[in-house]
C-alpha positions as CSV (number, residue, x, y, z in Angstrom):
1,M,62.9,19.5,217.3
2,D,61.0,22.8,216.8
3,V,64.1,24.8,217.5
4,T,66.2,22.6,215.2
5,G,63.5,22.9,212.4
6,Q,63.3,26.6,212.8
7,A,67.1,26.9,212.6
8,F,67.1,24.7,209.5
9,E,64.5,26.9,207.8
10,D,66.4,30.0,208.8
11,M,69.6,28.6,207.3
12,Q,67.8,27.6,204.1
13,E,66.3,31.1,203.8
14,Q,69.8,32.6,204.4
15,N,71.3,30.3,201.8
16,M,68.6,31.4,199.3
17,R,69.4,35.0,200.0
18,L,73.1,34.3,199.6
19,M,72.5,32.5,196.3
20,Q,70.4,35.4,195.1
21,Q,73.1,37.9,196.0
22,L,75.7,35.6,194.2
23,R,73.6,35.6,191.1
24,E,73.2,39.3,191.2
25,K,76.9,39.8,191.6
26,D,77.5,37.4,188.6
27,D,75.1,39.4,186.5
28,A,76.8,42.6,187.5
29,N,80.2,41.2,186.7
30,F,79.0,39.9,183.4
31,K,77.6,43.3,182.5
32,L,80.8,45.1,183.5
33,M,82.8,42.6,181.4
34,S,80.5,43.3,178.4
35,E,80.8,47.0,178.8
36,R,84.6,46.7,179.1
37,I,84.8,44.7,175.9
38,K,82.6,47.2,174.1
39,S,84.7,50.0,175.4
40,N,87.9,48.4,174.2
41,Q,86.4,47.8,170.8
42,I,85.3,51.5,170.6
43,H,88.8,52.6,171.7
44,K,90.4,50.4,169.0
45,L,88.1,51.8,166.3
46,L,88.8,55.4,167.4
47,R,92.5,54.7,167.3
48,E,92.3,53.3,163.8
49,E,90.2,56.3,162.7
50,K,92.8,58.6,164.2
51,D,95.6,56.9,162.3
52,E,93.6,57.2,159.1
53,L,93.0,60.9,159.7
54,A,96.7,61.5,160.3
55,D,97.5,59.8,157.0
56,Q,95.0,62.0,155.3
57,V,96.5,65.1,156.8
58,L,99.9,64.1,155.6
59,A,98.6,63.5,152.1
60,L,96.8,66.9,152.1
61,K,100.0,68.6,153.3
62,S,101.9,67.1,150.4
63,Q,99.2,68.2,148.0
64,V,99.3,71.8,149.4
65,D,103.1,71.9,149.1
66,A,102.8,70.8,145.4
67,Q,100.1,73.4,144.7
68,L,102.2,76.1,146.4
69,L,105.1,75.2,144.1
70,V,102.8,75.4,141.1
71,V,101.5,78.8,142.2
72,Q,105.1,80.1,142.7
73,K,106.0,78.9,139.2
74,L,103.0,80.6,137.7
75,E,103.8,83.8,139.5
76,E,107.4,83.7,138.2
77,K,106.1,83.1,134.7
78,E,103.7,86.0,135.0
79,R,106.5,88.3,136.1
80,V,108.5,87.2,133.0
81,L,105.5,87.8,130.8
82,Q,105.0,91.2,132.3
83,G,108.6,92.1,131.6
84,N,108.3,91.0,128.0
85,L,105.1,93.0,127.7
86,G,106.8,96.2,128.9
87,T,109.7,95.6,126.5
88,V,107.2,95.1,123.6
89,E,105.2,98.2,124.6
90,K,108.4,100.3,124.6
91,E,109.4,98.8,121.3
92,L,106.0,99.5,119.9
93,T,106.2,103.1,121.1
94,L,109.6,103.6,119.5
95,R,108.5,102.1,116.2
96,S,105.4,104.2,116.1
97,Q,107.5,107.3,116.6
98,A,109.9,106.2,113.9
99,L,106.9,105.6,111.6
100,E,105.6,109.2,112.2
101,L,109.0,110.7,111.4
102,N,109.3,108.6,108.3
103,K,105.9,109.9,107.1
104,R,107.4,113.4,107.0
105,K,110.2,112.4,104.8
106,A,110.3,112.6,101.1
107,V,108.8,110.2,98.6
108,E,112.1,108.3,98.3
109,A,111.6,107.2,102.0
110,A,108.2,105.8,101.3
111,Q,109.5,102.3,101.0
112,L,111.2,102.5,104.3
113,A,108.1,103.7,105.9
114,E,106.2,100.8,104.5
115,D,108.7,98.4,105.9
116,L,108.3,100.0,109.3
117,K,104.6,99.7,109.1
118,V,104.9,95.9,108.5
119,Q,107.2,95.7,111.5
120,Q,104.6,97.5,113.6
121,E,101.9,95.1,112.6
122,H,104.2,92.2,113.6
123,V,104.9,93.8,117.0
124,Q,101.1,94.3,117.5
125,C,100.5,90.6,116.8
126,K,103.2,89.7,119.2
127,L,101.7,92.0,121.8
128,K,98.3,90.3,121.4
129,E,99.8,86.9,121.8
130,I,101.6,88.0,125.0
131,Q,98.4,89.5,126.4
132,A,96.4,86.3,125.6
133,C,99.2,84.2,127.3
134,M,99.0,86.5,130.4
135,A,95.2,86.1,130.6
136,E,95.6,82.3,130.4
137,N,98.3,82.4,133.1
138,R,96.2,84.6,135.3
139,A,93.2,82.1,135.0
140,A,95.5,79.2,135.9
141,K,96.8,81.1,138.9
142,E,93.3,81.8,140.1
143,K,92.4,78.2,139.8
144,E,95.4,77.0,141.7
145,S,94.8,79.6,144.4
146,F,91.2,78.3,144.7
147,N,92.4,74.7,145.0
148,L,95.0,75.8,147.6
149,K,92.3,77.5,149.6
150,R,90.1,74.4,149.4
151,A,93.0,72.1,150.5
152,Q,93.8,74.4,153.5
153,E,90.1,74.3,154.6
154,D,90.2,70.5,154.3
155,I,93.4,70.4,156.5
156,S,91.8,72.7,159.0
157,R,88.7,70.4,159.2
158,L,90.8,67.2,159.5
159,R,92.9,68.8,162.2
160,R,89.8,69.7,164.3
161,K,88.6,66.1,163.8
162,L,92.0,64.8,164.8
163,E,92.1,66.9,167.9
164,K,88.7,65.5,168.8
165,Q,90.0,62.0,168.4
166,K,92.9,62.8,170.7
167,K,90.6,64.1,173.3
168,V,88.5,60.9,173.1
169,E,91.6,58.7,173.9
170,V,92.1,60.5,177.2
171,Y,88.9,59.1,178.6
172,A,88.9,55.5,179.5
173,D,85.3,55.2,180.5
174,A,82.5,55.0,177.9
175,D,80.3,57.3,180.0
176,E,82.9,60.0,180.1
177,I,83.3,59.8,176.3
178,L,79.6,60.2,175.8
179,Q,79.5,63.2,178.2
180,E,82.4,64.8,176.4
181,E,80.7,64.3,173.0
182,I,77.4,65.7,174.4
183,K,79.3,68.8,175.7
184,E,81.0,69.4,172.3
185,Y,77.7,68.9,170.5
186,K,76.0,71.5,172.7
187,V,78.9,74.0,172.1
188,G,78.7,73.3,168.3
189,S,75.0,73.8,168.3
190,W,75.3,77.1,170.1
191,G,78.0,78.3,167.6
192,R,75.7,77.3,164.7
193,K,72.7,79.2,166.0
194,G,74.4,82.2,167.8
195,K,77.5,82.9,165.7
196,A,76.3,81.7,162.3
197,W,79.3,79.3,161.8
198,H,79.2,75.7,160.8
199,W,80.0,73.1,163.5
200,V,81.9,70.0,162.3
201,G,80.8,66.9,164.2
């Protein structure tokens, strides 16, 4: 009876240990399943963000192409205006010379000289209009160039962010993702302090 009772107690104790181990395994399995579900949700969100960033890059590329076309048109217009300005300046020089020659003529050529003077004033007005148009065109060109530079900087920033998202997809484990982000944060912090450039997180 003593041996049987002792064996029964040992068996009960062993059963309790097995039940405890089973509960611990169930808890571990539940924790792993929770982490896996959380990791899948993070991966899905990152994939959606990557798709959104890719769409933004395409939109910005289209905007840059449109701005480049505008800049090209403005440059062509400026070349035409510069050609017109050269022609007008030559015409003004010729008319000024003709005016000086006509001043040396007799009194009967005075009326002709007056007409040439009127023509000279007309040419000067036309020259001022062309110069004003050129100044406006130059300001528009500078504005478009500034917008183009801003768009290119936005594309560069989005491309860096897109590359980061692509790197994140390579890692299946959430711990590896966190380690990679910590590594990139440390590198970005060093660049901000040691090299005086801005790190994009």
